[in-house]
C-alpha positions as CSV (number, residue, x, y, z in Angstrom):
1,M,-4.7,48.0,25.6
2,L,-7.6,45.4,26.5
3,L,-8.9,45.8,23.0
4,I,-5.5,44.7,21.5
5,I,-5.2,42.0,24.1
6,R,-8.6,40.6,23.1
7,L,-8.0,40.8,19.3
8,L,-4.7,39.2,19.8
9,A,-6.2,36.0,21.7
10,I,-9.2,36.5,18.9
11,V,-6.0,35.7,16.2
12,I,-4.4,33.5,17.9
13,I,-7.7,31.2,18.9
14,S,-8.8,31.3,15.2
15,G,-5.2,30.2,14.0
16,L,-5.7,27.2,16.4
17,M,-9.3,26.0,14.9
18,S,-7.8,26.9,11.6
19,S,-5.1,24.2,12.1
20,L,-7.5,21.6,13.8
21,I,-9.8,21.8,10.8
22,Y,-6.6,21.7,8.7
23,A,-5.6,18.4,10.0
24,A,-8.9,17.1,10.5
25,D,-9.3,17.3,6.7
26,V,-5.8,15.8,5.9
27,N,-6.9,12.8,8.1
28,E,-10.0,12.5,6.2
29,I,-8.4,12.3,2.9
30,I,-5.7,10.0,4.0
31,K,-8.9,7.9,5.5
32,K,-10.7,7.9,2.0
33,S,-7.5,7.5,0.2
34,N,-6.9,3.7,2.1
35,L,-10.6,3.1,1.5
36,A,-10.1,3.2,-2.1
37,S,-6.6,1.8,-2.2
38,Y,-7.0,-1.4,0.0
39,Y,-10.9,-1.9,0.6
40,A,-12.7,-2.1,-2.6
41,G,-15.8,-4.0,-1.9
42,D,-16.0,-6.8,0.9
43,D,-13.3,-9.1,-0.9
44,G,-11.7,-9.4,-4.5
45,R,-9.3,-11.2,-6.6
46,A,-6.7,-10.4,-9.2
47,Q,-4.0,-12.1,-11.2
48,A,-1.1,-9.9,-11.2
49,R,2.5,-9.4,-13.4
50,M,5.6,-8.0,-12.1
51,I,8.4,-7.7,-14.5
52,I,11.6,-6.7,-12.7
53,V,14.5,-4.9,-14.5
54,D,17.6,-4.2,-12.6
55,A,19.8,-1.3,-13.2
56,N,22.0,-3.4,-16.3
57,G,18.2,-3.8,-18.2
58,N,18.3,-7.3,-17.1
59,K,14.6,-9.0,-16.2
60,Q,13.1,-11.1,-14.1
61,M,9.3,-11.9,-14.3
62,R,6.8,-13.1,-11.4
63,L,3.6,-14.2,-12.1
64,F,0.9,-14.7,-9.0
65,T,-2.8,-14.4,-8.0
66,I,-4.0,-12.1,-4.9
67,L,-7.1,-13.2,-2.8
68,R,-8.3,-10.5,-0.4
69,K,-11.1,-10.7,2.1
70,D,-12.1,-7.4,4.6
71,Q,-13.1,-8.1,8.2
72,A,-14.5,-4.4,8.1
73,D,-14.0,-1.3,6.0
74,L,-10.6,0.0,7.1
75,G,-10.1,-2.3,9.7
76,D,-8.6,-5.9,9.7
77,Q,-8.1,-7.6,6.4
78,D,-6.9,-11.3,5.1
79,M,-4.7,-11.9,1.6
80,L,-2.9,-14.7,0.2
81,V,-0.6,-14.6,-2.9
82,F,0.0,-17.7,-4.8
83,F,2.9,-17.6,-7.2
84,S,2.7,-19.9,-10.7
85,R,5.9,-18.3,-12.4
86,P,8.4,-18.4,-13.1
87,T,9.5,-22.2,-11.7
88,D,11.6,-21.1,-8.9
89,V,9.0,-19.2,-7.4
90,K,5.7,-21.4,-8.5
91,G,4.0,-22.5,-5.1
92,T,5.4,-19.9,-2.9
93,V,2.6,-18.6,-1.0
94,F,2.5,-15.3,0.8
95,R,-0.1,-14.9,3.9
96,V,-0.8,-11.8,5.4
97,T,-3.3,-10.9,8.2
98,K,-3.6,-7.3,8.3
99,K,-4.2,-5.5,11.9
100,M,-5.2,-2.0,12.7
101,T,-4.6,-1.7,16.4
102,S,-1.0,-4.5,16.4
103,D,1.6,-5.3,13.9
104,D,0.4,-7.2,11.1
105,D,1.1,-10.9,11.0
106,R,3.1,-12.2,7.8
107,W,4.3,-15.7,6.4
108,L,5.6,-16.7,3.3
109,Y,5.7,-20.4,2.3
110,L,8.3,-22.0,0.3
111,P,7.8,-24.9,-1.2
112,A,10.8,-26.3,-1.9
113,L,11.6,-26.6,1.6
114,D,8.0,-27.1,3.1
115,L,8.7,-24.2,5.3
116,V,6.5,-21.7,6.5
117,K,8.6,-18.7,7.4
118,R,7.4,-15.8,9.4
119,I,8.0,-12.3,8.2
120,S,9.0,-9.8,11.3
121,A,7.4,-6.4,11.5
122,G,11.1,-5.3,11.0
123,D,11.3,-7.3,7.6
124,K,8.2,-5.5,6.4
125,R,10.4,-2.7,4.6
126,T,12.3,-5.5,2.7
127,S,12.0,-6.7,-1.0
128,F,8.9,-8.6,-1.7
129,V,10.2,-11.8,-3.5
130,G,12.9,-9.4,-5.4
131,A,10.8,-6.8,-6.3
132,H,11.0,-3.4,-5.8
133,F,7.9,-3.1,-4.1
134,Y,8.1,-4.0,-0.5
135,Y,6.0,-6.4,1.7
136,E,4.5,-3.7,3.5
137,D,3.9,-2.2,-0.5
138,V,1.6,-5.0,-1.2
139,S,-0.4,-5.4,2.0
140,G,-0.7,-1.6,2.8
141,R,0.8,1.0,5.4
142,N,-0.8,1.8,8.5
143,P,-1.6,5.3,8.3
144,A,-1.7,5.3,12.4
145,E,2.3,4.8,11.5
146,D,2.3,8.5,10.2
147,N,2.0,12.3,10.8
148,F,0.5,13.8,7.6
149,S,-0.1,17.4,6.5
150,L,-1.5,18.9,3.2
151,I,1.4,20.8,1.7
152,K,-0.1,21.3,-1.9
153,E,-3.8,21.2,-3.4
154,T,-4.6,21.6,-7.5
155,P,-7.9,21.2,-9.1
156,E,-6.9,17.5,-9.6
157,H,-5.0,16.5,-6.6
158,Y,-4.1,16.8,-3.1
159,V,-0.5,16.9,-2.3
160,I,0.0,15.3,1.2
161,K,3.2,15.1,3.2
162,A,3.7,11.7,5.3
163,T,6.4,11.5,8.3
164,P,6.8,8.3,10.1
165,K,6.2,8.5,13.5
166,D,9.3,6.1,14.3
167,A,12.1,7.5,11.9
168,N,14.3,4.1,12.8
169,S,11.5,1.7,11.6
170,V,11.6,2.6,7.6
171,E,14.8,3.3,5.2
172,Y,13.3,7.2,4.4
173,A,12.9,10.3,6.3
174,Y,9.1,11.1,4.7
175,Y,7.2,10.7,1.8
176,H,5.1,12.7,-0.4
177,V,1.7,11.3,-2.2
178,T,-0.4,12.6,-4.9
179,I,-4.0,11.8,-4.4
180,D,-6.7,12.1,-7.1
181,K,-9.1,14.3,-5.8
182,Q,-12.3,12.6,-7.9
183,N,-11.4,8.9,-6.4
184,Y,-8.8,9.0,-3.8
185,I,-6.2,6.9,-5.5
186,P,-2.7,7.8,-4.9
187,M,-1.2,8.5,-8.0
188,Q,2.0,9.0,-7.3
189,V,4.3,8.4,-4.2
190,Q,8.2,9.7,-3.8
191,Y,10.3,8.9,-0.7
192,F,12.8,11.0,0.6
193,N,15.9,10.6,2.5
194,P,17.0,12.9,5.2
195,S,18.9,15.2,2.6
196,D,15.5,15.9,1.0
197,V,16.5,13.6,-2.1
198,A,13.8,11.5,-3.6
199,I,15.4,7.6,-3.7
200,R,12.1,6.1,-4.9
201,E,8.9,6.6,-6.8
202,L,5.6,4.9,-7.3
203,K,3.9,5.6,-10.3
204,V,0.3,4.7,-11.5
205,L,0.5,4.3,-15.3
206,K,-3.1,2.7,-15.6
207,L,-6.7,3.1,-14.0
208,E,-9.9,2.1,-14.6
209,N,-13.1,1.8,-13.3
210,I,-14.3,-1.9,-12.3
211,Q,-17.5,-3.0,-10.8
212,G,-18.0,0.8,-9.6
213,F,-14.6,0.3,-7.8
214,P,-11.5,2.7,-9.1
215,T,-8.8,0.0,-9.7
216,V,-5.1,-0.1,-10.3
217,L,-4.0,-2.0,-13.2
218,H,-0.8,-1.0,-13.9
219,A,2.0,0.7,-11.5
220,K,5.9,0.8,-11.5
221,M,7.8,1.4,-8.3
222,T,11.6,2.9,-9.3
223,R,14.4,3.2,-7.3
224,L,15.7,6.4,-8.3
225,T,19.3,5.9,-7.2
226,D,19.7,3.4,-10.2
227,G,17.0,3.8,-12.1
228,S,15.8,-0.1,-11.5
229,Y,12.4,-0.8,-11.4
230,T,9.2,-3.0,-11.1
231,E,6.3,-2.8,-12.8
232,M,3.3,-4.8,-11.5
233,Q,0.0,-5.3,-14.1
234,F,-3.3,-6.9,-13.0
235,R,-5.9,-8.5,-15.3
236,G,-9.1,-10.5,-14.3
237,V,-10.1,-8.4,-11.4
238,K,-13.4,-8.8,-9.4
239,Y,-14.9,-8.2,-6.4
240,N,-17.6,-9.1,-4.4
241,I,-16.9,-13.0,-5.5
242,G,-17.6,-14.1,-1.8
243,L,-14.6,-15.8,-0.2
244,P,-15.3,-17.5,2.9
245,D,-13.0,-17.0,5.9
246,S,-11.4,-20.6,5.8
247,I,-9.3,-20.4,3.1
248,F,-7.2,-17.4,4.4
249,S,-5.4,-20.3,7.2
250,E,-2.1,-22.1,7.2
251,R,-3.7,-25.1,5.1
252,S,-3.9,-22.8,2.2
253,L,-0.3,-22.5,2.1
254,R,0.4,-25.7,1.4
255,T,-2.8,-26.5,-0.2
256,P,-4.0,-23.5,-2.2
257,P,-8.2,-23.2,-2.8
258,K,-8.0,-23.9,-6.3
259,A,-11.6,-23.1,-7.0
260,W,-11.1,-19.7,-5.6
261,L,-7.9,-19.1,-8.2
262,K,-9.6,-19.4,-11.5
């Protein structure tokens, strides 16, 4: 009887240890993925084009330039997005101060009103200037807001389930992210409702190595409920260009740093 009890104890302890190692591995995968996706180089610049297509096939386009600087890898981060086309959004600027230990600060400058509008934490899951991408998609979701579990592994990918810790803060119940084992870039993300129906999907359509960093050059976000979507394309991507801290300020909203936007 004593031997059986000891064997059961060994089995239970082994199972607990395996679970702890499993969880640690998943968190390490997420850490590497977040680093690869949002922290390439110390800073960066890219020109972007968004093509927004509604359920009836009507199209809109947005052109903008992104400037980004990291305060530390996997740490705080500054970002500016300057819109140049079309006319109705020209001069609009999106500014983010990304924080790891608290809610991000987000602002939108509306030139027609000469107004700096603060985007509340509750609005981070709303449309980014009419696109199917949300404000949080652009600046990145804080991994601390989710619980992760590895649900599948293939020779090429990890498939991880992420469940929000605060269910009331998002419009989905959970999401699955498929991460490339070679470069840790998320190649697909599917968002599910409480009925386990996929409602939204992100796919990477083109990926290239730029200055030694895997870089997404074409991605598509689809609303699966009606087939509408937004494609995001990047060009002129450069890293480690020496962006000064001073440009990430309210002044740049009204007076863009033109020398860094070329």
